[in-house]
C-alpha positions in Angstrom: 6.2 2.6 1.2 2.9 3.6 2.8 3.2 6.9 0.9 3.3 5.0 -2.4 0.3 2.9 -1.5 -1.7 6.1 -0.8 -0.5 7.7 -4.0 -1.7 4.7 -6.0 -5.0 4.8 -4.1 -5.5 8.4 -5.1 -4.6 7.6 -8.7 -7.1 4.7 -8.6 -9.9 7.0 -7.3 -9.2 9.7 -9.8 -9.1 7.2 -12.7 -12.4 5.6 -11.5 -14.1 9.0 -11.4 -12.9 9.8 -14.9 -14.1 6.4 -16.2 -10.9 4.6 -16.7 -11.9 1.2 -15.2 -8.8 -0.8 -16.2 -6.3 1.8 -14.9 -8.3 2.2 -11.7 -8.3 -1.5 -11.1 -4.6 -1.8 -11.7 -3.7 1.1 -9.5 -6.0 -0.2 -6.7 -4.3 -3.6 -6.9 -0.9 -2.1 -6.7 -2.0 0.0 -3.7 -3.3 -3.1 -2.0 -0.1 -5.0 -2.5 2.1 -2.1 -1.3 -0.1 -1.7 1.8 0.2 -5.4 2.8 4.0 -5.3 2.1 4.2 -2.2 4.4 2.1 -4.0 7.0 4.3 -7.1 7.0 7.5 -5.0 7.2 6.1 -2.9 10.0 5.1 -5.9 12.1 8.4 -7.6 11.4 10.3 -4.5 12.5 8.2 -4.2 15.6 8.8 -7.8 16.6 12.5 -7.5 15.8 12.8 -4.5 18.1 11.0 -6.4 20.9 13.4 -9.3 20.6 16.6 -7.1 20.4 16.1 -5.3 23.7 17.8 -6.9 26.7 
């Protein structure tokens, strides 16, 4: 999932350089959402692994 967030970030940067403001804003928004979803899942997985160990 982090890979997709980085891919959308690159798309947003390229679109911003080329002057496509709407596409850049949309791609940056998607990248931000994917990053936070990844962060929540990573923290959840870390906490689950801590609770599972005897």
